[in-house]
C-alpha positions in Angstrom: -121.4 205.8 65.1 -125.0 206.4 66.2 -127.5 204.2 64.4 -131.0 205.5 64.6 -133.6 202.8 63.9 -137.1 204.1 63.1 -138.6 201.1 61.3 -139.9 197.9 62.7 -137.4 195.1 62.4 -140.2 193.0 60.9 -140.7 195.6 58.1 -137.1 195.9 56.9 -134.1 193.7 56.5 -132.7 194.3 59.9 -130.0 191.7 59.4 -128.3 194.0 56.9 -127.7 196.7 59.6 -126.6 194.1 62.2 -123.5 193.4 60.1 -122.5 197.1 60.4 -122.9 197.6 64.2 -119.9 197.2 66.5 -119.3 197.5 70.2 -118.1 201.1 69.7 -121.5 202.1 68.4 -124.8 203.1 70.0 -128.3 202.3 68.6 -131.2 204.5 69.3 -134.7 203.0 68.7 -137.3 205.6 67.7 -140.8 205.5 66.1 -141.7 201.9 65.2 -138.1 200.9 65.8 -139.0 200.7 69.5 -140.6 197.4 68.8 -137.1 196.0 68.8 -136.7 196.8 72.5 -139.4 194.4 73.7 -138.5 191.4 75.8 -138.1 188.3 73.8 -137.6 190.0 70.5 -135.2 187.7 68.5 -133.6 190.8 66.7 -132.9 192.3 70.1 -130.9 189.3 71.1 -128.8 189.6 68.0 -128.4 193.3 68.6 -127.2 192.7 72.1 -124.5 190.3 70.8 -122.9 193.2 68.9 -122.0 194.9 72.1 -123.4 198.2 71.1 -125.3 200.5 73.5 -129.0 200.1 73.0 -131.4 203.0 73.7 -135.1 203.6 73.1 -137.0 206.9 73.1 -139.4 207.1 76.0 -142.1 209.1 74.1 -142.3 206.5 71.3 -142.6 203.7 73.8 -145.3 205.5 75.6 -147.2 206.2 72.4 -147.2 202.5 71.6 -148.0 201.3 75.1 -144.7 199.4 75.3 -143.1 201.0 78.3 -143.7 198.0 80.6 -142.4 195.5 78.0 -138.9 196.9 77.4 -136.0 194.6 78.0 -133.7 195.5 80.9 -130.8 195.5 78.3 -132.3 198.6 76.7 -131.8 202.0 78.2 -134.8 204.3 77.9 -134.0 207.9 77.2 -135.9 211.1 76.7 -135.2 213.8 74.1 -132.3 215.2 76.1 -130.8 211.7 76.0 -131.4 211.7 72.2 -129.4 214.9 71.9 -126.6 213.6 74.2 -126.2 210.6 71.9 -126.0 212.8 68.8 -123.4 214.9 70.5 -121.4 211.9 71.5 -121.1 210.5 68.0 -119.7 212.6 65.1 -121.3 210.2 62.6 -124.9 208.8 62.4 -126.8 206.5 60.2 -130.6 206.5 60.1 -132.4 203.2 59.2 
């Protein structure tokens, strides 16, 4: 499944979604969800432990000035990468 996270992990109960994510899933961080991709973010460490693929949308990182602060455990993608992830997964869940 593809999980699309658009809210800041500090705004929502991110722990609720963590219980759903498995190593067969991918997580795409968009809008304020890209805050999760920053080095040292405690929620990112928990997300990494799930084994899921973690991606962040380049345009949203650029808009927030976070491009240079992204963890090396997060793969940065453009809109073509976004589309590829949606094609890869038959099901998606937006958070």
